N, C-alpha and C positions, 0 to 999 in steps of 0.2 A: 258667829262663825259656824257653829254646829247646825243651826237652823238652815243656813245657806247651803251647807253640804247636804242636808237632808232633802231640801227642795230640789237641788241639782240631781240627786240620786233618783228622786221620784220622777222628775222629767225624763231622765235617761231611761227608766223602766217603761214609762208610757210610750216614748218614741220607739224604743226597741220592740215593743209589742205591736204598735200601730203600723209601722212602715212595712214589715214583711208580711203580716197576716191580715191586716184590716184596711188596706189602702183604699179599696173601692167600696167599702161597706160603711156608710156613715152611721147608721143607727146601732149596728153591732159594735162599732168602734166607740161610740159615745157610751153605751152601756158598759163596755169593758173598762173604759177610762173611769167611769163612776165606780165600778167595782174595784178598781185599784186605788183610787183616791180616798174613798170613804173609810175603808179599814186602815189605810195609812194615816189618815187624819186622826182617827180614834187612837191609834197607837201613839202617835206623836203628842196628842193632848195629854194622854195618861203619862207618858214618859217625861215630857217637859214640865208638866204640872208638879211633879214630885221634886223638882230642883228648886 
């Protein structure tokens, strides 16, 4: 349940950044999404690994 909520929050953050700011810029949007997902994945791996 916690992982599902975490993924839903991550998707909401990505969409809320992409839609208003990066709608017509593919590469900038891709780089921004990677910049959001990679640190979030590191934090989640550290956080969920301790459980």
